N, C-alpha and C positions, 0 to 999 in steps of 0.2 A: 537561384540556389535556395534550398530550403534550410532554415535554421533548425538545428536539432540540439537538444541538451539531454545528456544521459546522467542519471544519478542512480546509485545503488544503495539501498538501505537493507541492512541485515541485522538480525535474523528475520526470516519471513514469518515467524510465528509471533511477531510483535503486535501488540494492540495499539491502534491509532485512535486516540480519544482526546478531544479538546478539553474535556472537563476533568479528566483523571489526574492531571498534573505530572510533573517530572518528565521522564523520558518519553512517555506516551504522548503528552501534549507537545513536546518539543518536536518530535518527528512529524506529527500532524500539522503543526504550524509551518514547518519547512515545506512539506509537500503542497499544502494549500497556498502558500505564498508563491511558489514556483509555478503552480497551475494558473496563476493570474496572467502569466506571460507565455507559457508553453503548454502543450497537451501532455498530460502525464499518464503513464501506465505504472501503477503502483502494485506491487505484490506484497501482501501483508497477511498477518494472521486473522485480524478482525478489525473492521472499521466501525467506529461509533461516531456518527456525524455525517456531514455531507461535504464533498469536495467537488466543485464545479470544474469542468474541462479535464476530468480525470476518469480513467478506467481503472477500477480497483478490483484486483483479483484476491479473494480471501482464501487462504489455505487452512485456516483453523488455528486455534491458539493452544491446543494441547498436543503433546508429543504423540498421542494415540489417534490423532485425526488423520489416519492414512487414507480414508476415502476421499476427502477433499484434496489431499496432496496428489493422489493418483488421478483424480479428475483434472487437476491442473495440468499435469504432464500430457494427458491424452487430448485435452482441449486446446492448449496454447502452444505446445511444442511440436 
C-alpha cells in the first residue's frame, strides 16, 4: 500500500519565499519539511527558492494573471 499525504494551502496566489519572513516563509518551511518525507505537488502563486521532491505549479501572484491561471486549468485538470 502506498503512503499518501494531502495538504491544501490557500490562497493559490501566495508567495513562497524562505527569506521574506512571516507567512511566506512559514508556508515555504512547512512544504519543504513535508517534502523530506513525501512527494509534494504544490500550487502557489510564486516560488522563490528550491524545494526538493516537489512539483511546484505557479499561477502568478497578481489578480490579473489570468494567463497562468488558464494554463493551469488546461494543463493539469
